[in-house]
N, C-alpha and C positions, 0 to 999 in steps of 0.2 A: 380536493380536486386534483386529479392526476394530470401532470404536464409532461408530454413526451420530450419536449426540448430540455426542460430542467432535469428530467431523468437521464437523458444522454449526457448532460453536463456533469452530473454526479458520476455516471459510469466512466466517462473519459478521465476525469480528474482522479477518481478512485483507482482506476487501472494504472494510470501513470505513476501514482505513488506506491501502490501495492507491488507492482511488477519490478520496481527498482531492486537491484541485487543487494542483499543484506543478509544478516545472520539468520533471520527467520526463514527466508526463502531457501537459503543454502541448506538449512537443517531439514526442511520439508523435502527438498529434492534428494538429499542423501538418504533420508528415511524411506522414500518411495523406491529408490534404487535398491536398497537392502531388502525391501519387501516385508518389513516387520512393523506392525502397528500403524499402518498407513492411514486407514480410515479414522481412528481416534485422533491422530495428529492433525489431519486435514480439518476434521470437524471442530477441534479445539481452536485452531487458527480462525476459522470462520466465526465461531461463537464470540471469541474475543473481539473481532472486528465489528460484529453486529452491535455488541454492547457499547463499544467505544464510539462508534459512528453515531449511534442513536443518542448517546449522552452528549457528544459534542454538538450535534445539530440542535438538540432541544435545550439543554442546560446552558451551554456557552452562548447559544444564539440569544436566549433571553437576557443574559448578562450584558452582551455587547449591544443589543438593541436598546437597552435602557440608557446608554451613554453614547452621544455622538463622537466623543473623543475615542472611546474604546472601539467604536465602529470604524473610525478612520485608521486607528492603530492596527486593527485586525485586517482591514483591506490591504493597506500598504505593507504591513508586516507579512501578510500572506504572500503578496507579490514578491517581496524581498526573499522570503524563504524559497519560493519557486525558482527564482533566478539563481540563488545559491545552489539549490539542489540540482538544477539543470547543468550549471557549470561544473559541479562536482562529478556528475555523470560523464560529461565530456572529458574531464581530466582523467577519470578512470579509464575511459575508452582509449585515450591517447597513450596512457601508460601501459595498458594491457596487464597481463599476468593473472587475470581472473580464471579460476578453475573450480568446477563444482563436481568433480569426480568423487565417487564414493570412497570412503576411507576403508581400505581392505583389512585394516587391523582393528576396526571397530568391533567391540564385543556386543553380543546379543543382549538387548535390554528387555527388562520386564515391562509390562504395560504401565505400571506405576512410574517407573523411571522414565519411560518415553513421554508420558504426560507431564511429568515434572520438568523435563528438559524443554518441551515446547512452550509450556507456561512461562518458564524463566526467560526464554528468548523472546517471547511475546510481550510480557508485562514488565520486564526489567530493561527493555530496550527503549531509550528515550525517543528514538525516531518513530516508534509506534504511536506514541502520544502526540508528537508533533504532526504526524500525518493525519491521524483519525480525529483526535480531540481538538487540536489547535487549528490546523489548516482546513480540514474538511468542515469542522464546526464553524469556523469563521466565515467561510464561503456560504455554507448553508444558512447561517444566521442572517446573512445580508439579504437573503431572499424574502419574499412575502411569506407570511405564515402558512398559507395554503399550499405553497410550493415546496416547503422544506421536506415533507415526507417523500415527495417525488425525488428530490436530490439525494436524500439518505438511502432510498431504495436503489437508486442507480449505483451509489458507492458500494452498498452491500452486495448488489449483483456482481460488481467487479470482483469483490473478494471471493464470492462463491465460485465464480467462473475460473478465477486464477488458481486458487488452491485445489479445486477439483481437477483442473488441467494438469497441475503438477503431479497430483496423486495418481491420475490415470495414465499420463503420458511419459513420466520421467523414466520408468523402468525400460520402456521400449526405445526411447530416444536418448538414453543416457550417454552413449558414445558421442553423439552429436552435441548434446548440451554441454558436455565436459570440455569441448574445444575452446581455448581462450579467444580465438578469432570470432566465434559466434557471439560470445558475451560482450566483446568490444563493440560489435555492431549494435547489439541490443542496448548497451549503455548509451551509445550515440543517439539512437532513436528516442530513448527515454528522455535524455537531456533536451532534445529538440522539442518534445511534447511539453515539458515543464516550462520552457521559455515562451512558447506560444500561449500557454495558459496564463502565465504571468502578464503577458502583454494584454490579453483579453480582460484580465482582472483590473488592470490599470485603466484601460480604455472605458470599461463599464463604470468606473468611478467618476 
């Protein structure tokens, strides 16, 4: 049974986590600005997210649901992670210095090398698992069984929209996106979203 409210919850939480500045997003932006292998890079990021979000919501949800202790740990641990993530975003915003300008010295990559790079940044990055498998999976598992698919679909939609937006828009807006001030504001807004979601998670408990 599809739930618009749960779908939006997954969309907002997924967007807040996926849009945080990190190695994966920086790599996709630089790839888009260079204009080489953009589509395979974007599709790879989306496919990885779909698999991890589905696994986290289904597998981890069943594990947590079987134990009240694990359910409590997942809920309060998820809230703690959101608070830490939000404060980290604010600290990054206050410190500044972020830049996503393309590297002019970057060598042209083959398709195989480009895919190897994005897979490494996606699968060897612990934050990817914390976001999709642990955090999204914990929140999704806390929902009723018939609502989990709506939550997962919302988070997957956020991934599709975000990586598609990077691939389509980065080349055109690269001069703006590369400005440190723009990313300081972006980090501040992301941090605020994470703290609000943490509060909602604790209130719901």
